[in-house]
C-alpha positions as CSV (number, residue, x, y, z in Angstrom):
1,M,1.7,39.8,-19.3
2,K,-2.4,39.6,-19.6
3,V,-2.0,36.2,-21.1
4,L,0.0,35.0,-18.1
5,K,-2.5,37.0,-15.8
6,F,-5.3,34.8,-17.6
7,I,-4.0,31.4,-17.7
8,A,-3.1,31.8,-13.9
9,W,-6.6,32.6,-13.2
10,I,-7.8,29.8,-15.1
11,A,-5.5,27.6,-13.3
12,L,-6.5,29.0,-10.1
13,I,-10.1,28.3,-10.9
14,A,-9.4,24.9,-12.3
15,F,-7.7,23.8,-9.0
16,V,-10.5,25.3,-6.8
17,V,-13.1,23.5,-8.9
18,I,-11.3,19.9,-8.9
19,Q,-11.5,19.9,-5.2
20,F,-15.2,19.6,-5.3
21,F,-14.5,15.7,-6.6
22,P,-13.6,13.8,-3.7
23,I,-12.2,10.1,-3.8
24,D,-13.6,6.8,-2.0
25,Y,-11.5,6.6,0.9
26,N,-10.1,3.0,1.5
27,Q,-11.1,2.6,5.3
28,S,-12.9,0.0,7.4
29,E,-13.4,0.0,10.9
30,T,-12.9,-3.9,11.1
31,V,-10.3,-6.5,10.4
32,P,-11.9,-9.5,8.5
33,Q,-10.8,-13.0,9.6
34,T,-9.4,-13.5,6.4
35,D,-6.7,-11.1,7.4
36,F,-2.9,-12.0,6.6
37,M,-1.9,-11.5,10.3
38,L,-5.0,-13.5,11.5
39,V,-4.6,-16.3,9.1
40,N,-0.9,-16.7,10.0
41,K,1.1,-16.8,13.3
42,V,3.0,-13.5,12.3
43,P,5.9,-12.5,14.8
44,V,5.6,-9.2,16.0
45,T,8.5,-7.6,14.4
46,V,7.4,-8.8,11.0
47,E,4.0,-7.7,11.5
48,K,4.9,-4.3,12.6
49,S,7.2,-4.1,9.4
50,L,4.2,-5.2,7.3
51,Q,1.8,-3.0,8.9
52,V,4.2,-0.1,8.5
53,S,5.5,-0.9,4.7
54,C,2.7,-2.7,3.1
55,Y,-0.9,-2.1,4.4
56,D,-1.6,1.0,3.3
57,C,-1.6,0.1,-0.3
58,H,-2.2,-3.3,0.1
59,S,-5.3,-3.7,2.5
60,N,-8.9,-2.4,3.4
61,N,-7.8,0.1,5.6
62,T,-5.4,2.9,4.6
63,D,-3.9,5.5,6.8
64,Y,-4.0,8.7,4.7
65,P,-1.6,11.6,4.7
66,W,-2.8,15.3,4.9
67,Y,-2.4,15.8,1.0
68,S,-5.0,13.0,0.4
69,K,-7.5,15.8,0.9
70,I,-6.1,17.8,-1.7
71,Q,-6.6,17.4,-5.7
72,P,-5.1,15.9,-7.8
73,S,-2.9,14.0,-5.4
74,A,-6.0,12.4,-4.0
75,W,-6.7,10.8,-7.1
76,Y,-3.3,9.8,-7.7
77,L,-3.3,8.0,-4.0
78,E,-6.7,6.5,-5.0
79,D,-5.4,5.0,-8.0
80,H,-2.2,3.6,-6.5
81,I,-4.2,2.1,-3.7
82,K,-6.7,0.2,-5.8
83,N,-3.9,-1.0,-7.9
84,G,-2.1,-2.1,-4.8
85,K,-5.3,-3.9,-3.7
86,K,-5.9,-5.6,-7.1
87,E,-2.6,-7.2,-7.0
88,L,-2.3,-8.2,-3.3
89,N,-4.9,-7.5,-0.5
90,F,-3.6,-8.8,2.7
91,N,-7.2,-8.4,4.2
92,E,-8.3,-11.2,1.8
93,W,-5.2,-13.7,2.3
94,G,-7.4,-16.1,3.7
95,N,-9.9,-16.2,1.0
96,L,-6.7,-17.5,-1.6
97,S,-6.0,-21.1,-2.6
98,D,-2.9,-22.5,-1.4
99,R,-1.6,-22.3,-5.0
100,R,-2.4,-18.6,-5.2
101,K,-0.9,-17.8,-1.7
102,N,2.2,-19.6,-2.9
103,S,2.5,-17.3,-6.2
104,K,1.8,-14.1,-4.1
105,L,4.5,-15.3,-1.5
106,R,6.7,-15.9,-4.4
107,S,6.3,-12.3,-5.8
108,I,6.5,-10.9,-2.4
109,I,9.8,-12.5,-1.8
110,K,11.1,-11.1,-5.3
111,Q,9.8,-7.6,-5.0
112,I,11.2,-7.1,-1.5
113,E,14.7,-8.9,-2.6
114,N,15.2,-6.6,-5.7
115,G,13.9,-3.4,-3.6
116,E,10.8,-3.0,-5.7
117,M,8.6,-2.9,-2.5
118,P,7.9,-0.7,-0.8
119,L,7.9,1.7,-3.7
120,D,10.2,4.4,-4.0
121,S,7.3,6.8,-4.3
122,Y,5.8,5.8,-1.1
123,T,9.0,5.9,0.9
124,L,9.9,9.3,-0.3
125,I,7.5,10.7,2.4
126,H,7.1,7.6,4.5
127,K,10.6,7.2,5.8
128,D,9.5,4.7,8.4
129,A,8.3,2.4,5.7
130,I,12.1,1.9,4.5
131,F,12.9,-1.7,5.5
132,S,16.0,-1.8,7.7
133,K,18.6,-4.7,6.8
134,E,17.2,-6.5,9.8
135,E,13.6,-6.1,9.0
136,K,14.0,-6.9,5.3
137,E,15.7,-10.2,6.5
138,A,13.2,-11.1,9.0
139,V,10.4,-10.3,6.7
140,L,11.8,-12.4,3.9
141,N,12.7,-15.4,6.1
142,Y,9.2,-15.4,7.3
143,M,7.7,-15.4,3.8
144,K,10.1,-18.0,2.7
145,T,8.9,-20.2,5.7
146,L,5.4,-19.8,4.8
147,K,6.1,-20.5,1.0
148,D,7.9,-23.8,2.0
149,D,5.1,-24.7,4.4
150,L,2.8,-24.5,1.4
151,E,4.6,-26.5,-1.1
């Protein structure tokens, strides 16, 4: 019993100590002129779907949930967002070449069609990020139109 009590105290102390190691929050007050929504004429329904389902991980401005203040979940979120932005940052869309945009659009279409995006780990908590059938169809049609216009 003493061993379990000792382990519990160590775990509690470790949990408290890691709270003093904050993350770098991905938040910005400005929307750059290179943002996907500004560069393209995005229909309102598609814009809303992208904002809710994609922009938290794929832009420079994340709307953080309450648990982002608690370690180690904050570290998980920080890593997840950095990886998402490395793959695609909608705020930097205007800086991409047409070839790169075409590649990103193919990837977006494929991942949405295959149900890979938005991630299940994200939609588990953010139920509003799940595409309805109509939203999914609208987003896919818009992305396909953009891709066709680039070719």
